[in-house]
C-alpha positions in Angstrom: 95.0 111.3 109.0 94.5 113.3 112.4 94.9 116.6 111.1 92.0 115.6 108.4 90.1 114.2 111.4 90.3 117.3 113.5 89.6 119.4 110.2 86.2 117.3 109.9 85.3 117.0 113.4 85.6 121.3 113.4 83.4 121.5 110.6 80.6 118.9 111.9 80.8 121.3 115.2 80.5 124.8 113.7 77.6 123.5 111.1 76.0 121.3 114.6 76.2 125.0 116.3 74.6 126.5 113.5 71.7 124.2 112.9 70.7 125.0 117.1 71.3 128.6 117.0 68.9 129.0 113.9 65.2 129.0 113.6 64.9 126.4 110.5 61.9 123.7 109.6 62.6 120.1 109.3 62.8 120.2 105.7 65.4 122.4 105.8 67.0 120.8 108.5 67.2 117.5 106.8 68.3 119.0 103.7 71.0 121.0 105.1 71.9 117.4 106.4 72.1 115.4 103.1 73.0 118.8 101.0 75.9 120.6 103.0 77.4 118.8 105.8 77.2 115.8 104.2 78.6 117.0 100.9 81.7 118.0 102.9 82.4 115.4 104.5 82.4 112.9 101.4 84.6 115.6 99.7 88.1 114.3 100.7 87.1 111.0 101.5 88.9 109.1 97.9 92.7 110.6 99.5 92.1 109.9 103.3 91.9 106.9 105.4 90.1 107.4 108.7 89.1 104.6 110.6 85.3 103.5 111.3 85.5 104.6 114.8 86.6 108.2 113.8 83.6 108.6 111.2 81.4 107.9 114.0 82.6 110.6 116.0 82.3 113.0 113.2 79.0 111.5 112.8 77.5 111.7 116.1 77.0 115.2 117.1 76.0 115.7 113.3 73.0 113.0 113.6 72.2 114.2 117.5 71.8 117.6 116.6 70.2 117.4 112.8 67.4 114.5 114.0 65.5 116.2 116.4 65.8 119.4 114.4 64.0 117.4 111.7 61.5 115.9 114.2 62.8 113.0 114.4 64.0 110.9 117.4 67.9 111.5 118.2 68.3 107.3 119.1 66.5 106.2 116.2 68.6 102.8 115.2 71.6 104.1 113.1 71.3 100.9 110.9 67.8 102.9 109.6 69.5 106.2 109.5 72.0 104.5 107.3 69.7 102.3 105.4 68.0 102.7 101.8 65.3 104.0 100.8 64.2 100.6 99.3 64.5 99.0 102.8 62.8 102.1 104.5 65.6 103.8 105.4 66.5 107.8 105.4 68.7 106.9 102.5 71.8 108.5 104.5 75.5 107.3 103.3 78.2 105.9 106.3 81.1 107.7 105.7 82.9 104.9 106.2 81.0 102.7 103.2 81.0 105.9 101.1 84.9 106.0 101.6 85.8 102.5 100.7 83.5 102.7 97.5 85.7 105.8 96.5 89.0 103.9 97.3 87.7 100.7 95.2 86.9 103.2 92.6 90.0 104.8 92.1 92.0 101.4 91.8 89.2 100.3 89.2 89.3 103.3 87.1 92.9 103.8 87.0 94.4 100.3 86.4 92.8 101.3 82.8 94.4 104.6 82.4 98.1 106.1 81.7 97.9 108.5 84.6 100.1 108.9 88.0 97.5 107.5 89.9 97.9 104.1 88.1 101.8 104.3 88.4 101.2 105.0 92.4 98.0 102.1 93.0 100.2 99.5 91.2 103.9 100.5 93.1 102.2 100.2 96.4 100.3 97.0 95.8 103.7 95.6 94.8 105.0 96.8 97.2 102.1 95.2 99.5 102.1 91.8 97.9 106.2 91.8 98.2 105.7 92.0 102.2 102.6 89.7 102.3 104.8 87.0 99.8 102.0 84.8 99.1 100.8 82.5 96.1 97.5 84.1 96.2 96.8 88.2 95.5 96.6 90.1 99.0 92.6 90.9 98.1 91.8 87.5 98.3 93.7 86.5 101.8 92.2 87.3 105.1 93.5 90.3 107.1 93.6 89.1 109.9 95.9 86.4 109.1 98.3 88.3 106.9 97.3 92.3 107.5 99.9 93.1 109.9 102.9 91.6 107.6 101.8 94.5 105.2 103.3 98.3 105.4 100.7 101.2 106.4 99.3 103.3 104.1 96.4 103.8 101.8 96.5 100.3 99.8 97.0 98.3 103.5 93.9 100.7 104.6 91.5 99.7 101.3 92.3 96.3 102.1 91.5 96.4 105.8 88.2 97.8 105.2 87.3 95.4 102.3 87.7 92.9 104.5 85.5 93.7 106.5 82.5 93.4 104.1 81.1 91.3 101.4 82.7 92.6 98.6 85.9 91.8 96.6 88.2 92.6 94.4 89.8 91.1 91.0 93.5 92.6 90.3 95.0 94.5 88.5 98.0 92.6 90.3 100.1 90.1 89.2 100.6 87.0 91.2 104.5 85.8 91.9 105.4 82.6 89.5 106.8 79.6 91.3 109.8 78.4 89.9 109.7 74.8 90.3 106.7 72.2 90.9 105.8 71.6 94.6 107.4 75.0 95.3 106.6 76.5 98.9 105.6 79.9 99.4 107.5 80.4 102.7 105.3 82.9 104.3 101.8 81.2 103.5 103.8 77.8 104.9 104.2 79.8 108.4 101.3 81.1 108.4 99.4 77.6 107.7 101.9 76.6 110.6 100.0 79.2 112.8 103.2 81.0 113.7 102.8 83.6 116.0 102.3 87.1 114.7 105.4 88.2 116.6 107.3 85.6 115.1 106.2 86.4 111.5 107.3 90.2 111.9 110.7 89.2 112.8 111.4 86.7 110.5 109.8 88.7 107.3 112.5 91.8 107.9 114.6 88.8 107.0 113.0 87.1 104.1 112.8 90.7 102.7 116.5 91.3 103.3 117.4 88.3 101.6 114.9 88.6 98.5 113.4 85.3 98.6 109.7 84.6 98.4 109.9 80.8 97.5 111.6 78.0 99.6 113.4 77.5 96.2 115.3 80.4 96.3 116.8 79.5 99.9 118.1 76.1 98.1 120.5 74.7 95.6 119.6 73.8 92.4 118.7 70.5 92.8 116.7 71.4 96.1 118.2 69.3 98.5 120.1 71.5 100.8 120.0 75.2 102.1 122.2 77.5 100.0 125.3 78.6 102.1 124.7 82.3 101.3 121.0 81.9 103.1 122.7 80.9 106.3 
């Protein structure tokens, strides 16, 4: 994503230089923000994984140049700048919020289609689920406790961003069925017992190598002893 961030920063700088060196009235300045530079930033968001910090760095020079030109105090509270018109805001959409919405819409829309995106999303969600090793869908789990176990990627980034909001996503993702009554999901139990993240990151590759998720997969047929192959 570093190349994409540099590209967007360069486009933002070019736009800022144009605004500062031309004579435009406040209406034209605000129209240029909403219909020019914001559209440029929003165009690639479905495919990007740009952090909120990087988004703020991209937006900072734009707002510092655009607000005074539109006869608005440049230190105007950003919550109002990015607030909706219904709450007396300016109606701008923060790129990080737009990026998350684009990602969620892509997952929901392609979940019902026979498309390459459907296959990629499903495979990536199954990969994250495999690494997490939990009984629940990872969308329902607290990212702070389980996120470090998942491999970095588009789905991982979407989960991280989603966890910082009040939004939730239901499916499409099947859960791992238990093999026996009162079976235990190993990673769920270790997280519940407050094992350190570093210990979990050491144990999880071993679990993945053995191909186990449940405690019953480590035991003999009657469940009384650990299977010799596991040792």
